[in-house]
C-alpha positions as CSV (number, residue, x, y, z in Angstrom):
1,M,165.2,122.8,111.5
2,T,162.3,121.1,109.7
3,Q,162.4,117.7,108.1
4,M,161.0,117.8,104.6
5,T,161.4,116.0,101.3
6,V,162.8,117.6,98.1
7,N,159.2,117.7,96.7
8,D,158.0,119.5,99.9
9,A,160.9,121.9,99.7
10,I,160.0,122.9,96.2
11,S,156.4,123.5,97.2
12,A,157.5,125.5,100.2
13,A,159.8,127.7,98.1
14,L,157.1,128.3,95.6
15,A,154.5,129.2,98.3
16,E,156.9,131.6,100.1
17,E,157.9,133.4,96.9
18,M,154.3,133.7,95.7
19,R,153.4,135.3,99.1
20,R,156.4,137.6,98.9
21,D,155.9,138.7,95.3
22,P,152.5,138.9,93.6
23,S,154.2,138.8,90.2
24,V,155.2,135.2,90.7
25,L,152.9,132.6,89.1
26,I,153.2,128.9,88.2
27,F,151.7,127.0,85.3
28,G,152.5,123.8,83.4
29,E,151.7,120.2,83.0
30,G,149.7,119.0,86.0
31,V,150.7,121.9,88.2
32,A,147.3,122.6,89.7
33,T,146.8,118.9,90.2
34,K,150.0,118.0,92.1
35,R,150.2,121.4,93.9
36,R,146.7,121.7,95.2
37,D,147.9,123.6,98.2
38,L,149.1,126.4,96.0
39,L,145.9,126.4,93.9
40,G,143.9,126.7,97.1
41,E,145.9,129.6,98.4
42,F,146.6,131.6,95.3
43,G,143.8,130.6,92.9
44,P,143.6,129.6,89.2
45,A,144.9,133.0,88.1
46,R,148.4,132.2,89.5
47,V,148.3,128.4,89.5
48,R,147.0,126.6,86.5
49,N,147.3,123.4,84.4
50,T,148.2,123.7,80.7
51,P,147.8,121.4,77.7
52,L,150.7,119.1,77.0
53,A,152.4,121.7,74.7
54,E,155.8,122.5,76.0
55,G,156.7,125.0,73.3
56,I,153.5,127.0,74.0
57,I,154.1,126.8,77.8
58,A,157.7,128.1,77.5
59,G,156.8,130.8,74.9
60,T,154.0,132.0,77.1
61,A,156.4,132.2,80.0
62,A,158.9,134.1,78.0
63,G,156.3,136.6,77.0
64,A,155.0,136.9,80.5
65,A,158.5,137.5,81.8
66,A,159.0,140.3,79.3
67,T,155.9,142.1,80.7
68,G,157.2,142.1,84.2
69,L,155.8,138.8,85.6
70,R,157.9,136.1,87.2
71,P,156.6,132.8,85.7
72,V,157.6,129.4,86.9
73,I,156.8,126.6,84.5
74,D,156.8,122.9,85.1
75,L,157.5,120.7,82.0
76,L,157.7,117.5,84.0
77,F,160.5,115.4,82.4
78,A,163.7,117.1,81.1
79,P,163.6,115.4,77.6
80,F,160.3,117.2,77.0
81,L,162.2,120.4,76.8
82,C,163.2,119.3,73.3
83,Y,159.8,120.6,72.3
84,A,160.6,124.0,73.8
85,M,164.2,124.6,72.8
86,D,163.4,127.6,70.5
87,E,161.4,129.4,73.2
88,I,163.9,128.7,76.0
89,V,167.2,128.9,74.2
90,N,166.5,131.4,71.3
91,S,163.9,133.6,73.0
92,A,164.3,133.6,76.8
93,G,168.0,133.0,76.7
94,K,168.9,135.6,74.0
95,L,166.3,138.3,73.9
96,R,167.7,140.3,76.9
97,Y,170.9,140.6,75.0
98,V,169.2,141.2,71.7
99,S,167.1,144.0,73.2
100,G,170.1,145.8,74.5
101,G,169.0,145.1,78.1
102,Q,165.6,146.8,77.6
103,F,163.8,143.6,78.6
104,K,164.3,141.1,81.5
105,F,163.3,137.4,81.4
106,P,162.9,136.3,85.0
107,M,161.5,132.8,84.4
108,V,162.1,129.5,86.0
109,V,161.9,126.1,84.2
110,L,161.3,123.1,86.4
111,A,161.9,119.5,85.1
112,M,162.7,116.1,86.4
113,T,165.7,114.2,85.2
114,G,167.8,111.1,85.9
115,A,167.4,107.5,86.9
116,G,165.2,106.3,89.7
117,W,161.7,105.5,88.4
118,G,162.4,103.3,85.5
119,V,160.6,105.7,83.2
120,G,162.6,104.8,80.1
121,A,164.8,106.6,77.6
122,Q,162.3,109.3,76.4
123,H,161.7,110.5,80.0
124,N,165.1,109.8,81.6
125,H,167.8,111.7,79.7
126,N,170.3,113.9,81.4
127,I,170.5,116.9,79.2
128,E,171.8,119.6,81.6
129,S,174.9,120.3,79.6
130,W,172.8,121.4,76.6
131,F,171.6,124.4,78.6
132,V,174.9,125.0,80.3
133,H,176.2,125.6,76.8
134,S,173.4,128.0,75.9
135,P,174.1,131.7,76.4
136,G,171.8,133.7,78.7
137,L,170.6,130.7,80.7
138,K,171.5,129.6,84.2
139,M,171.3,126.0,85.4
140,V,171.0,124.4,88.9
141,M,170.8,120.8,90.0
142,P,170.7,120.6,93.8
143,S,171.1,117.5,96.0
144,T,169.4,118.3,99.3
145,P,166.0,119.6,100.3
146,A,167.5,122.7,101.8
147,D,169.4,123.5,98.6
148,F,166.3,122.9,96.5
149,K,164.4,125.4,98.6
150,G,167.1,128.1,98.8
151,L,168.2,127.8,95.1
152,L,164.7,127.8,93.8
153,K,164.0,131.0,95.7
154,A,167.1,132.5,94.2
155,A,166.1,131.3,90.7
156,I,162.7,133.0,91.0
157,R,164.2,136.3,92.1
158,D,166.8,136.2,89.3
159,D,166.2,138.5,86.3
160,N,167.4,135.8,83.8
161,P,165.9,132.4,82.9
162,V,167.0,129.7,85.3
163,L,166.5,125.9,84.7
164,V,166.1,123.9,87.9
165,F,166.4,120.2,87.3
166,A,165.2,117.8,90.1
167,D,166.8,114.4,90.1
168,I,163.9,111.9,90.0
169,A,165.5,109.7,92.6
170,L,165.8,112.6,95.1
171,G,162.1,113.6,95.0
172,Y,161.1,111.7,98.2
173,S,164.5,111.9,100.0
174,A,164.2,113.9,103.2
175,G,166.6,116.2,105.0
176,E,166.7,119.1,107.4
177,V,165.8,122.5,106.1
178,P,166.3,125.6,108.3
179,E,162.9,127.3,109.0
180,D,164.4,130.7,108.1
181,I,166.3,129.6,105.0
182,D,166.4,132.4,102.4
183,A,167.7,132.4,98.8
184,I,171.0,130.6,98.3
185,P,173.1,132.6,95.8
186,L,173.5,130.9,92.5
187,G,177.1,129.9,91.6
188,Q,178.2,128.7,95.0
189,A,179.3,125.1,95.5
190,A,179.0,123.4,98.9
191,L,181.7,121.3,100.5
192,R,179.9,118.3,101.9
193,R,183.0,116.6,103.4
194,A,186.5,117.7,103.9
195,G,189.6,115.6,103.1
196,D,193.2,115.9,101.9
197,D,193.9,113.1,99.5
198,V,191.4,113.5,96.6
199,T,188.6,115.8,95.4
200,L,185.3,114.3,94.4
201,V,183.2,116.8,92.4
202,S,179.5,116.0,91.7
203,Y,176.0,117.3,91.7
204,A,172.4,115.9,92.1
205,K,172.0,112.3,93.2
206,T,175.7,111.3,92.6
207,V,176.7,113.6,95.5
208,G,175.3,110.9,97.7
209,T,177.3,108.3,95.8
210,C,180.4,110.3,96.4
211,L,179.7,110.6,100.1
212,A,179.1,106.9,100.4
213,A,182.4,106.3,98.6
214,A,184.2,108.8,100.9
215,D,183.0,106.8,103.9
216,R,184.5,103.6,102.5
217,L,187.7,105.4,101.4
218,A,188.2,106.8,105.0
219,E,188.2,103.2,106.3
220,A,191.2,102.6,104.0
221,G,193.0,105.7,105.2
222,I,192.1,108.0,102.2
223,S,190.3,111.2,103.0
224,A,188.2,113.0,100.3
225,D,186.9,116.4,99.7
226,V,183.3,116.0,98.4
227,L,182.3,119.1,96.5
228,D,178.6,119.5,95.5
229,L,178.5,121.9,92.6
230,R,174.7,122.7,93.1
231,S,174.9,125.4,90.4
232,L,176.2,124.3,87.0
233,K,176.0,127.7,85.5
234,P,177.3,129.9,87.0
235,L,180.0,127.4,88.0
236,D,182.0,127.9,91.3
237,E,185.4,127.7,89.7
238,D,187.2,129.0,92.8
239,A,185.8,126.2,95.0
240,I,187.0,123.6,92.6
241,L,190.4,125.1,92.2
242,R,190.9,125.5,96.0
243,S,190.0,121.9,96.6
244,V,192.3,120.5,93.9
245,A,195.2,122.8,95.1
246,K,194.8,121.1,98.5
247,T,194.4,117.4,97.4
248,G,196.2,117.2,94.1
249,R,193.7,114.7,92.7
250,L,190.3,115.0,91.1
251,V,187.5,112.6,90.2
252,V,184.3,114.1,88.7
253,V,181.2,112.0,89.0
254,H,177.9,112.6,87.2
255,E,175.1,110.5,85.6
256,A,175.0,112.4,82.3
257,S,177.1,110.9,79.5
258,R,180.8,111.6,79.4
259,L,181.3,113.4,76.0
260,C,181.0,117.2,76.4
261,G,179.5,116.8,79.9
262,V,179.9,119.0,82.9
263,G,182.8,116.8,84.0
264,A,184.7,117.7,80.8
265,E,184.4,121.4,81.7
266,V,185.6,120.8,85.3
267,A,188.5,118.7,84.0
268,A,189.5,121.4,81.5
269,L,189.3,124.1,84.1
270,V,191.7,122.2,86.4
271,A,194.1,121.4,83.6
272,E,194.2,125.1,82.6
273,K,194.4,126.7,86.0
274,A,195.6,124.1,88.5
275,F,197.9,121.8,86.5
276,A,200.9,122.3,88.7
277,S,198.8,121.1,91.7
278,L,197.9,117.8,90.1
279,R,199.6,114.6,91.3
280,A,197.6,112.3,89.1
281,P,195.4,112.5,85.9
282,V,191.9,113.8,86.3
283,L,189.3,111.0,86.1
284,R,185.6,111.2,85.0
285,L,183.0,108.7,86.0
286,T,179.8,109.1,84.1
287,G,176.8,107.4,82.6
288,P,177.2,105.7,79.1
289,D,176.5,107.3,75.8
290,A,173.3,105.3,75.4
291,P,169.6,105.8,76.0
292,A,168.5,105.0,79.5
293,P,166.9,101.6,80.0
294,A,163.4,101.2,81.5
295,S,164.4,98.2,83.6
296,F,165.2,99.3,87.2
297,P,168.3,97.0,87.7
298,L,169.7,98.1,84.3
299,E,168.9,101.7,85.1
300,Q,171.0,101.4,88.3
301,A,173.8,99.9,86.3
302,F,173.6,102.9,84.1
303,V,174.5,105.3,86.9
304,P,178.0,105.5,88.5
305,Q,178.0,103.7,91.8
306,A,180.1,104.0,95.0
307,D,182.2,100.9,94.1
308,A,183.4,102.6,90.9
309,V,184.3,105.8,92.7
310,V,186.3,103.9,95.3
311,A,188.2,102.0,92.6
312,A,188.9,105.2,90.7
313,V,190.3,107.0,93.8
314,Q,192.4,104.0,94.8
315,S,193.9,103.8,91.4
316,L,194.9,107.5,91.6
317,V,196.3,107.4,95.1
318,H,198.1,104.1,94.9
319,G,199.3,104.8,91.4
320,A,200.8,108.1,92.6
321,L,202.4,106.4,95.6
322,A,203.9,103.7,93.5
323,A,205.4,106.3,91.1
């Protein structure tokens, strides 16, 4: 095992894939500046800065992917993808289908998202559900350095466009990464903690929130399954349904706003396919339908916290016992 941060894990995955496959290249906003190690090893032909022109960056990547290259682009903050929606959604996401499978679009889009730096509403906006709803795209949001490394390697090798969102608050968080870790298949959730009384489903930084809540719930005699989705599309439906079949209760936690979020999809899935297993209503804990504040204390209030998760679970468990 090697200790590394999420940022280091991303750099390690990029370096290993670029050594493995000469068709992999990376370009984007500040790439050659913040990843000088890659620039030194692979040179400016494969690692280069670009102008602040997200649509041009994404369009260039889609064209490069169609010619057989495997571009990785860094667009910095997720809301900046608004400037590249046509290139990502209408071109990269749809042209493989439109071409009748004649072209592949193996491109990766990196971006940061979520609270943690106080960067304000135009930089911190959790928009992952936009891309989950877009045909032809895949979407991952890991929570640990090991998963960032393994899932990014899988994303680079995939023949379809994959968006990899890094939660800003996780960038400098450290964890153990196996030295021989290879690609982690997309679409496989990870059970972070096993329990029998409730299922907590989350992804990105709120996985840590759920684990902290599970520790406190255990002190009260309530055991929780904590399921880290990791991959939002494809979604590991089987893992969700297995856990709910065991516990009978479900709380979905994420920072993105509630309406039409990933939590809504998880709740609908369980209502359709595991309704008989439910012993209480499905609950969602999410961020508000509001722009993110730049104030750090207000930003933290914007994100679901462990106290709220504990209270939600207790209401389900004690409500069911009372009934």
